[in-house]
C-alpha positions as CSV (number, residue, x, y, z in Angstrom):
1,X,33.0,77.5,120.8
2,X,30.5,80.0,122.6
3,X,27.7,79.4,124.4
4,X,23.8,80.1,123.8
5,X,21.4,80.8,126.7
6,X,18.0,81.5,125.7
7,X,15.8,84.2,128.3
8,X,11.8,83.4,128.8
9,X,9.5,84.5,131.2
10,X,6.7,81.6,131.6
11,X,3.8,80.7,133.5
12,X,3.4,77.8,135.2
13,X,1.4,76.2,132.6
14,X,4.4,77.1,130.1
15,X,2.9,80.3,128.3
16,X,5.6,83.0,127.3
17,X,3.4,85.0,125.0
18,X,3.1,88.7,125.5
19,X,4.5,88.7,128.9
20,X,5.4,92.8,128.9
21,X,2.4,94.5,127.4
22,X,-1.2,94.2,127.0
23,X,-0.8,94.6,122.8
24,X,2.5,93.1,122.8
25,X,1.6,90.0,121.2
26,X,-2.3,89.2,120.7
27,X,-2.0,86.3,117.5
28,X,-4.2,83.7,118.5
29,X,-6.9,86.4,120.0
30,X,-4.7,86.1,123.4
31,X,-6.3,88.3,126.0
32,X,-3.6,88.2,128.5
33,X,-1.0,90.3,127.5
34,X,1.2,92.0,130.4
35,X,0.6,89.3,132.8
36,X,4.4,89.6,133.8
37,X,4.2,92.7,135.0
38,X,3.1,92.6,138.8
39,X,5.5,90.1,139.3
40,X,8.1,92.3,138.8
41,X,10.7,93.4,141.7
42,X,14.0,95.0,143.1
43,X,15.2,90.9,143.4
44,X,14.4,90.1,139.9
45,X,15.8,93.3,138.8
46,X,19.0,92.7,140.5
47,X,19.3,88.8,139.5
48,X,18.4,90.0,135.3
49,X,21.1,92.8,135.6
50,X,23.9,90.9,137.0
51,X,23.1,87.8,134.2
52,X,22.2,90.4,131.3
53,X,25.1,92.6,131.9
54,X,28.2,90.7,131.2
55,X,29.7,90.4,127.4
56,X,28.2,88.7,124.4
57,X,25.6,89.4,121.5
58,X,21.7,89.1,121.5
59,X,20.2,87.1,118.8
60,X,16.4,87.8,118.3
61,X,13.1,87.2,116.3
62,X,12.0,89.6,114.0
63,X,8.8,90.4,116.4
64,X,10.5,90.4,119.3
65,X,13.0,92.8,117.5
66,X,10.9,95.4,116.5
67,X,9.3,95.2,119.9
68,X,12.6,95.6,122.2
69,X,13.3,98.0,119.5
70,X,10.0,100.1,120.1
71,X,11.0,100.6,124.0
72,X,14.0,100.6,125.1
73,X,15.6,103.1,122.9
74,X,12.9,105.6,124.3
75,X,13.7,104.9,127.9
76,X,16.4,107.5,128.3
77,X,17.0,107.5,132.5
78,X,17.0,103.5,132.4
79,X,20.1,101.7,132.7
80,X,19.1,98.7,129.9
81,X,19.1,101.3,127.3
82,X,22.6,102.1,127.2
83,X,23.6,98.5,127.4
84,X,20.9,97.4,125.0
85,X,21.7,99.8,122.5
86,X,25.5,99.0,122.5
87,X,25.0,95.5,122.2
88,X,25.5,93.2,119.3
89,X,22.2,92.4,118.2
90,X,21.7,89.3,115.5
91,X,18.3,89.1,114.1
92,X,16.7,86.1,112.1
93,X,14.1,87.1,110.1
94,X,12.6,86.7,106.2
95,X,11.0,90.0,106.2
96,X,13.9,92.5,107.4
97,X,16.1,93.9,105.4
98,X,19.5,95.8,106.1
99,X,20.3,98.3,107.3
100,X,18.3,97.8,110.6
101,X,16.9,100.5,112.4
102,X,18.7,99.6,116.0
103,X,22.4,100.5,116.5
104,X,24.9,97.8,116.4
105,X,21.9,95.1,114.4
106,X,22.9,92.6,112.1
107,X,20.4,90.8,109.5
108,X,21.6,87.2,110.1
109,X,21.5,85.9,106.6
110,X,20.0,82.4,105.5
111,X,18.2,79.4,107.6
112,X,18.4,81.0,111.5
113,X,19.4,77.6,112.6
114,X,22.6,77.5,110.4
115,X,23.6,81.3,111.2
116,X,22.7,80.9,115.0
117,X,25.1,77.6,114.4
118,X,27.9,79.3,112.7
119,X,27.4,82.5,115.3
120,X,28.5,80.1,118.1
121,X,31.8,79.7,116.4
122,X,32.3,83.9,116.4
123,X,31.0,84.9,119.8
124,X,31.8,83.9,123.2
125,X,28.0,83.8,125.0
126,X,24.5,84.7,123.0
127,X,21.8,85.0,124.6
128,X,17.9,85.1,122.9
129,X,15.5,86.7,124.7
130,X,12.1,86.1,123.9
131,X,11.8,84.8,119.9
132,X,9.7,81.4,120.3
133,X,9.4,80.7,116.8
134,X,12.9,80.9,116.9
135,X,13.8,79.2,120.0
136,X,12.0,76.5,119.0
137,X,13.6,75.7,115.6
138,X,17.4,76.0,117.6
139,X,15.6,73.6,120.3
140,X,15.7,71.3,117.4
141,X,19.1,71.7,116.6
142,X,20.8,70.7,119.8
143,X,22.0,74.6,119.5
144,X,20.7,75.9,123.0
145,X,22.9,75.6,126.1
146,X,21.0,77.2,129.0
147,X,17.7,78.0,129.7
148,X,17.5,80.8,131.9
149,X,13.6,80.6,132.8
150,X,11.5,83.1,135.4
151,X,8.6,80.9,135.8
152,X,5.6,82.9,137.1
153,X,3.5,81.7,139.8
154,X,0.4,82.1,137.2
155,X,-1.8,80.1,135.2
156,X,-3.2,81.6,131.9
157,X,-4.8,78.3,130.2
158,X,-3.9,79.6,126.7
159,X,-1.2,81.4,124.6
160,X,1.7,80.7,123.0
161,X,3.7,77.8,125.0
162,X,7.9,77.5,125.3
163,X,7.9,73.8,124.6
164,X,4.7,72.5,122.1
165,X,3.6,69.5,122.6
166,X,5.3,66.8,121.3
167,X,8.3,67.9,122.2
168,X,10.6,66.2,124.7
169,X,13.5,67.4,127.1
170,X,15.3,66.7,130.1
171,X,16.3,69.6,132.0
172,X,19.1,69.7,135.0
173,X,18.5,72.5,137.3
174,X,21.9,74.2,137.9
175,X,20.7,77.2,140.1
176,X,17.6,79.0,140.9
177,X,16.6,82.1,143.3
178,X,12.7,82.8,144.1
179,X,11.6,86.9,143.8
180,X,9.9,88.4,146.6
181,X,6.6,88.1,144.6
182,X,7.2,84.2,144.0
183,X,9.0,84.0,140.5
184,X,11.7,81.4,140.5
185,X,14.3,82.0,138.2
186,X,16.1,79.1,137.3
187,X,19.1,78.4,135.3
188,X,18.4,74.7,133.2
189,X,20.9,72.8,131.5
190,X,20.0,70.4,128.7
191,X,20.7,66.8,129.8
192,X,21.6,63.8,127.4
193,X,18.5,61.6,126.4
194,X,19.1,58.7,127.6
195,X,16.4,57.0,125.6
196,X,14.1,56.4,128.8
197,X,10.7,58.9,128.1
198,X,8.6,57.3,130.9
């Protein structure tokens, strides 16, 4: 069975909404889009390049898929473009239909959780990028093996969070590095719930 890693950029208060651009996701009147941009540096680039350059497939929600497709194929001189184009991409959506516009993209049929569970039986490694609604549904199914979190030294006070109210998760820090801009890149693995939530 393959493993599933979730990769998320977060603020200290857990916000994951629209890290990349001011107009990326304005749902709920969110006005802080692009908050992660000032924190990108060479340390982050090397760390994420090493993690994202390996084998496996990507799983995306519809919104994240369309956002990435709208940007990366146009970045002709960026090494990530070729990698992302060549990587298998599975898309969870109830509104899209095939054929999908980005090469090597496949629409997941039926319930997203069931489809991802089946993919874990076929793929050595799956990576979910962004895709908050999808990630939260996979959390509830116990399908996430690793959270790779880029925790930025920033508090926004509003926006969609990775872990919403009512979610209990006990995580073990496996590895971490800190970038020159203060972003902590941490690899966390879920630990079994012992029943003690105090």
